[in-house]
Residue, then its C-alpha position, 0 to 999 in steps of 0.5 A: m341254555m340246554k347247549t351250555l348245561r351240557h357243555k358244563q356237564i361234559q366238562f365236569w366229567v372230564y375234570i372227574s376223569i382226569l382228577f379221579l378216575f385216571p390216577v385209580l385206573f393207572l394205580l390198578y394198571k400198575s398193581f398187575t404189570l412188572p416195573m418198566r426198565y429203560e433197557t426193557h421194551l415198553h409193552a407191559h408184562f402181567t404179573m400178580q407179584g404185587w398182590v402176592t406180596l401183599f397178602s403174604e404179609n402177616q399181619l395185613i388182615q389184623a392191621t386192616f381190622v384194627s385200623l377200622g375198629i379204630g377208625a370207627i371209634v374215632v369217628i363216633l367220638n368226633l361225631i359226638v364232640g363236633l356235634t355238641a361243641g358245634y352246636a353251642l359255638a353256632f347258637y350260644d354266645f359266652k364269654g371266652k368263646s373266641l378264645l375256645e374256637a382258638l384252642i380247638l384249632f391249637p392241634i392244627i396249628i402246633p407240630l402233632l409230634a410235639i403234642t404227641i410226646g407230651v401226651h405219651i408221658a401222660m398216657i404212661r402214668l395213666g397206664i393207657a400207652d401201648t393200648w388201643v385206648g391211648v391210640v384212639l385218644i391220641h387220633l382225636v387230636p388232629t381230628i377233633p378240630y375238623a370235626v367242630k369247625i365242619l359242623r359248626n358251620g353246618y348248624t351256622s347254615l342251618g339257622t335257628a328258625i327251623l329248629e325253634q319251630a321243632y321246640v314248638l311242636g314239642p318232640d323230645p331232643w333225640q327224636r327232634f336230632l333224627s327227624i330235624d337236624l340229622p337230614l339236614l346236617k347229613p352233608a356236613i356229617r358225611s364229610t366229617i365222617f370221611l375226613t376224620f376217618v381218613i385221618s385216623l387211617s393214616q396216622y403213622v408216627i403218632t400210632a407208632i409211638i403211643g401204641g408201641g408197636n402193641v397196636v399195629t395199624l395198617a399205616l405201620v404195615f404200609f409205610p415200610f414198604l414205601n422203601s421199596a423200589n417195586s412200584t407193583v407191590l406199592a401200587a397193590f398195597s395203595i389200592w388196599f389202602a384206599l379201599l378202606p376209605f371207599l368200603f367205610y363210606i359205602l357202609i356209612e351211606l348204608l346205615f343212612l338208609l336205615l334211619p327213621y326219616q328214610k322209611p316209607w311210612r314217614t313219608r306217607s303220614 
């Protein structure tokens, strides 16, 4: 039994290394070496060209902070909508529930560009085109369906019994959410945060249309470099681009540690 368990653990780490660690390490290696040509020798040539080109981009730092800010707001709005809509869809039965669930998933089915063109006209009339507010709102279109679906499934797996016990004990809704809902829904909330942030961060076309060039995110800075044949520069930009979700994930985990149910006095009482 122990041999089988150890064998599965070894297989797991081998798969993780092949699927995740090796690509990251190879990308890091490529960012510090010159592209290999057919005529040249196979040995690598160390260079800082990729990172120098990366940090010579004037809008890099500003675009990074803009992307982080927009992504954070999109995540917060997705959690608000996802938790409330997910709770209602999981525990309430009402007419048109199936239709509502289908409508929520429509942005995934319908081409996003078609939605963006129509929304852009409305935003121009409302005066929020070419602003960060319009970009945040258009980023909700491809992210809300995933947030509602994930959190609905989270509430469904949670069930009503434990929530009914909380009602009997009589805490206020906010205290019940922090002490019961949030700890039990943490895996679903963590998945929602990471997925919605990555989707928001990677939006190029809809950000360019709604932002009108006034709102410059990291995707707008990064995508023009895809035309470059220099793999060193592309590798450096890719690592910088991939660092943002990783750092945001660490920040969220640190915030989870500050929640009331994580404090020692809650476990001692």
